C-alpha positions as CSV (number, residue, x, y, z in Angstrom):
1,M,-2.3,-11.1,-6.8
2,Q,0.8,-9.0,-6.2
3,Y,3.1,-7.4,-8.7
4,R,6.5,-5.9,-8.7
5,L,7.3,-2.4,-9.7
6,P,10.7,-0.6,-9.2
7,L,10.7,2.5,-7.0
8,I,11.7,4.8,-9.8
9,T,8.6,3.6,-11.8
10,L,6.3,3.7,-8.8
11,A,6.9,7.4,-8.3
12,A,5.2,8.0,-11.6
13,I,2.3,5.6,-11.4
14,T,-1.1,6.1,-9.7
15,L,-2.8,3.0,-8.3
16,V,-5.8,4.7,-6.6
17,T,-7.2,8.0,-7.8
18,A,-10.3,9.9,-7.3
19,S,-10.2,11.6,-10.7
20,P,-8.1,11.4,-13.9
21,V,-4.5,12.4,-13.5
22,V,-2.9,14.9,-15.8
23,T,0.8,15.6,-16.4
24,K,2.7,17.9,-14.2
25,R,2.2,21.6,-14.9
26,D,1.5,24.9,-13.2
27,I,-1.5,24.6,-10.8
28,T,-4.2,27.2,-11.1
29,D,-6.2,28.9,-8.3
30,I,-9.3,27.1,-9.4
31,E,-7.6,23.8,-9.1
32,I,-6.3,24.7,-5.6
33,L,-9.8,25.6,-4.5
34,N,-11.2,22.4,-6.0
35,Y,-8.5,20.4,-4.3
36,A,-9.7,21.9,-1.0
37,L,-13.3,21.3,-1.9
38,T,-12.5,17.7,-2.7
39,L,-11.2,17.3,0.9
40,E,-14.2,19.2,2.4
41,H,-16.7,17.0,0.5
42,L,-15.0,14.0,2.0
43,E,-15.2,15.3,5.6
44,D,-18.7,16.7,5.1
45,K,-20.0,13.3,4.0
46,F,-18.1,11.5,6.7
47,Y,-19.7,13.4,9.5
48,R,-23.2,13.4,8.0
49,E,-22.9,9.6,7.6
50,G,-21.6,9.1,11.1
51,L,-24.3,11.2,12.7
52,A,-26.9,9.2,10.8
53,N,-25.4,5.9,11.8
54,Y,-24.8,6.5,15.5
55,T,-26.9,8.2,18.2
56,Q,-25.9,10.3,21.2
57,A,-26.7,7.2,23.3
58,D,-24.2,5.1,21.2
59,F,-21.4,7.6,21.9
60,V,-22.1,7.8,25.6
61,A,-22.2,3.9,25.8
62,A,-18.8,3.9,24.0
63,G,-17.4,6.1,26.8
64,F,-17.5,9.5,25.3
65,A,-18.7,12.5,27.3
66,D,-22.3,13.5,27.1
67,P,-21.6,16.7,25.1
68,F,-19.6,14.9,22.5
69,Y,-22.4,14.1,20.1
70,A,-23.6,17.8,20.1
71,N,-20.1,18.9,19.3
72,L,-19.9,16.4,16.5
73,K,-23.0,18.0,15.1
74,E,-21.3,21.4,15.2
75,I,-18.2,20.0,13.4
76,S,-20.6,18.5,10.8
77,Y,-22.2,21.9,10.4
78,D,-18.8,23.5,9.9
79,E,-17.9,21.1,7.2
80,T,-21.1,21.6,5.3
81,T,-20.6,25.3,5.6
82,H,-17.1,24.9,4.2
83,V,-18.5,23.0,1.2
84,G,-21.1,25.7,0.6
85,F,-18.5,28.5,0.8
86,L,-16.1,26.9,-1.7
87,T,-18.8,25.7,-4.0
88,K,-20.2,29.3,-4.2
89,A,-16.7,30.7,-4.8
90,L,-16.1,28.2,-7.7
91,G,-19.5,28.4,-9.3
92,D,-20.0,26.1,-12.2
93,A,-16.3,25.0,-11.9
94,A,-16.9,23.4,-8.5
95,V,-16.4,19.6,-8.2
96,K,-19.3,17.6,-6.9
97,E,-19.4,15.1,-4.0
98,C,-18.0,11.7,-4.8
99,T,-18.9,8.2,-3.5
100,Y,-17.0,7.2,-0.4
101,S,-16.2,4.1,1.7
102,F,-15.5,4.8,5.4
103,P,-14.3,1.8,7.4
104,S,-16.3,2.7,10.5
105,T,-18.4,0.1,12.3
106,D,-19.0,1.7,15.7
107,P,-18.5,5.1,17.5
108,K,-14.9,4.3,18.6
109,S,-13.8,3.4,15.0
110,F,-15.7,6.5,13.8
111,V,-13.8,8.8,16.1
112,A,-10.5,7.1,15.2
113,L,-11.1,7.7,11.5
114,A,-12.2,11.3,12.3
115,S,-8.7,11.8,13.8
116,V,-7.1,10.7,10.5
117,L,-9.4,12.8,8.3
118,E,-9.0,15.9,10.4
119,G,-5.2,15.5,10.4
120,V,-5.2,15.8,6.7
121,G,-6.6,19.3,6.7
122,T,-7.0,21.7,3.8
123,T,-5.1,24.3,1.9
124,A,-7.7,27.1,2.4
125,G,-6.2,29.4,5.1
126,S,-9.4,30.6,6.8
127,I,-10.7,27.0,6.9
128,L,-7.5,25.6,8.2
129,T,-7.7,27.2,11.6
130,V,-11.2,25.7,12.1
131,E,-10.0,22.3,10.9
132,A,-7.1,22.5,13.4
133,R,-9.6,23.1,16.3
134,H,-11.6,20.1,15.0
135,N,-8.5,18.0,15.0
136,A,-7.5,19.0,18.6
137,Y,-11.0,18.3,19.9
138,I,-11.2,14.8,18.3
139,R,-7.7,14.0,19.6
140,A,-8.6,15.0,23.1
141,A,-11.7,12.8,22.9
142,K,-9.4,9.9,22.1
143,A,-7.3,10.7,25.2
144,Q,-4.5,11.8,22.9
145,A,-2.5,15.1,23.1
146,P,-4.6,17.8,21.4
147,F,-1.3,19.3,20.1
148,P,1.1,16.4,19.7
149,S,4.1,18.2,18.4
150,P,5.4,21.8,18.1
151,F,4.9,21.8,14.3
152,D,2.6,20.0,11.9
153,A,4.3,17.8,9.3
154,P,4.4,19.5,5.9
155,L,2.9,17.2,3.3
156,T,2.8,17.7,-0.5
157,F,-0.4,18.0,-2.4
158,N,0.1,14.4,-3.7
159,E,0.8,13.0,-0.2
160,V,-2.4,14.6,1.2
161,Y,-4.3,13.4,-1.9
162,T,-3.1,9.9,-1.3
163,L,-4.6,9.9,2.2
164,A,-7.9,11.1,0.9
165,A,-8.0,8.9,-2.1
166,G,-8.2,5.8,0.0
167,F,-11.7,6.6,1.0
168,I,-13.0,7.7,-2.4
169,V,-14.7,5.0,-4.5
170,S,-15.7,7.1,-7.5
171,C,-16.5,10.7,-8.6
172,P,-19.0,12.2,-11.0
173,S,-17.7,12.2,-14.6
174,T,-18.4,16.0,-14.7
175,N,-15.7,16.7,-12.1
176,G,-12.7,18.2,-13.7
177,A,-9.3,16.4,-13.6
178,L,-7.1,17.5,-10.7
179,P,-3.3,17.7,-11.4
180,F,-2.5,15.4,-8.4
181,K,-1.8,11.7,-8.1
182,A,-2.2,9.2,-5.3
183,F,0.9,7.1,-4.4
184,P,0.6,3.4,-3.7
185,G,-0.6,2.9,-0.2
186,I,1.2,1.5,2.9
187,T,-0.6,0.1,5.9
188,L,0.7,0.0,9.5
189,V,-0.2,-3.4,11.0
190,T,1.7,-3.1,14.3
191,T,-0.6,-2.5,17.2
192,G,0.0,-1.1,20.7
193,P,1.9,2.0,21.8
194,L,4.6,3.3,19.4
195,A,7.8,5.1,20.5
196,A,11.3,5.6,19.3
197,G,13.0,2.2,19.2
198,T,9.7,0.3,18.4
199,E,9.9,-2.1,15.5
200,I,6.9,-1.7,13.2
201,V,5.6,-3.5,10.1
202,L,4.4,-1.6,7.1
203,Q,2.5,-3.6,4.6
204,T,2.4,-2.9,0.8
205,P,-1.0,-4.4,0.0
206,G,-1.3,-5.7,-3.6
207,Y,2.2,-4.9,-4.8
208,V,5.9,-5.4,-4.0
209,L,8.0,-2.3,-3.8
210,Q,11.6,-2.6,-4.8
211,G,14.6,-0.4,-5.7
212,A,15.9,0.1,-9.2
213,D,18.6,-2.6,-8.5
214,G,15.9,-5.1,-7.5
215,S,16.7,-4.9,-3.8
216,S,13.7,-4.9,-1.4
217,N,15.6,-3.0,1.2
218,L,14.6,0.7,1.1
219,Y,14.1,3.5,3.6
220,A,11.3,4.8,5.6
221,A,11.2,8.6,5.8
222,F,9.4,10.1,8.8
223,I,8.2,13.5,7.6
224,M,9.1,16.4,10.0
225,V,9.0,20.2,9.6
226,T,12.8,20.2,9.7
227,G,13.0,17.5,7.1
228,G,12.9,13.7,6.8
229,V,14.1,11.4,9.6
230,F,15.2,8.2,7.9
231,A,15.3,4.6,9.0
232,E,16.2,1.4,7.0
233,A,13.2,-0.5,5.7
234,I,14.0,-4.2,5.6
235,G,12.0,-6.1,3.1
236,I,9.8,-8.9,4.5
237,D,7.0,-11.0,3.0
238,G,4.2,-8.5,2.2
239,G,6.0,-5.3,3.2
240,F,8.8,-3.9,5.4
241,K,9.9,-3.8,9.0
242,V,11.2,-0.5,10.4
243,V,12.6,0.6,13.7
244,I,11.2,4.0,14.6
245,P,14.1,6.4,14.9
246,E,14.8,9.0,17.6
247,G,13.5,12.5,17.0
248,V,9.9,11.7,15.9
249,N,6.9,12.3,18.0
250,G,3.1,12.8,17.9
251,Q,1.0,12.3,14.7
252,V,3.7,11.4,12.2
253,Y,3.6,10.6,8.5
254,V,5.9,8.0,7.0
255,V,6.7,7.3,3.3
256,L,8.8,4.6,1.6
257,T,11.7,5.9,-0.5
258,G,14.9,4.9,-2.1
259,C,16.7,7.9,-0.5
260,S,18.5,7.7,2.9
261,E,18.9,11.5,3.2
262,G,17.9,14.8,1.7
263,P,14.5,16.4,1.1
264,I,11.5,14.2,0.5
265,T,9.7,15.2,-2.7
266,D,7.1,13.7,-5.0
267,D,9.9,12.5,-7.3
268,N,11.5,10.2,-4.7
269,V,8.4,8.9,-2.8
270,G,7.6,5.3,-3.7
271,A,4.6,4.7,-1.5
272,G,2.7,6.3,1.4
273,P,2.2,8.1,3.5
274,A,0.9,6.1,6.5
275,I,-0.1,7.8,9.7
276,L,1.5,6.8,13.0
277,E,0.8,8.0,16.5
278,I,4.2,8.1,18.3
279,T,4.3,8.9,22.0
280,N,7.7,9.5,23.5
281,P,8.3,10.7,27.0
282,Y,8.6,14.4,27.2
283,P,12.1,15.6,28.1
284,T,12.7,16.9,31.6
285,V,13.0,20.7,31.7
286,V,15.7,22.0,34.0
């Protein structure tokens, strides 16, 4: 069953959350650390579960180099250590591990999902550099550029939380409420290589996104460090079609919005982000 919600309303509604949502206010240091711990719990469980489900022989049979399994064990150790570090720092205030659902059915889908999770990263500075190394290694194993663009896309707390919330089923009732929300999700259904000029389809599963005037034609904002790059999002049955604009490359995040220009903020995001891997030819250096 689908339902319609205007964009100006969607920006204030949470469809999928990992914990209760509170009203906007100043965020404390403890909440920032628990936000990071929430993401670290997610990654920690993901790697522990994957290593339990798949063997070294499974990864080799799937085409990954022989040391890959051992390196995954090292990444898993890092994530468990990150959890321990943040849990100790927070003491009794630390959030506990939640229940998760990871759509991984074989080593290749596991590695593809690892690339998504590592791209999300954390807000803890000393952990971030290690997460970046994890991300580069996983991308290289997928035959993708380890460093796909000169800058990483800057996401808000809520945008990152949206990506993580899609894998969280439930959390212990003792976990404190985080002052973040998950936007409605969007799903990329277009397969094959993506580049500037490619028409893609973004689905809005379970809901219909529309502007305040009732129009289904909105905008897709591709988030870059220099600001949003916008393209018209044409409403179709079940979602939108969008032509990838010039100027975006690498691992890119896209949101749906009613704005065609200006900064992308939590107040004007209607849905997303979705993650796209866009590969444009490198310019010739003369």
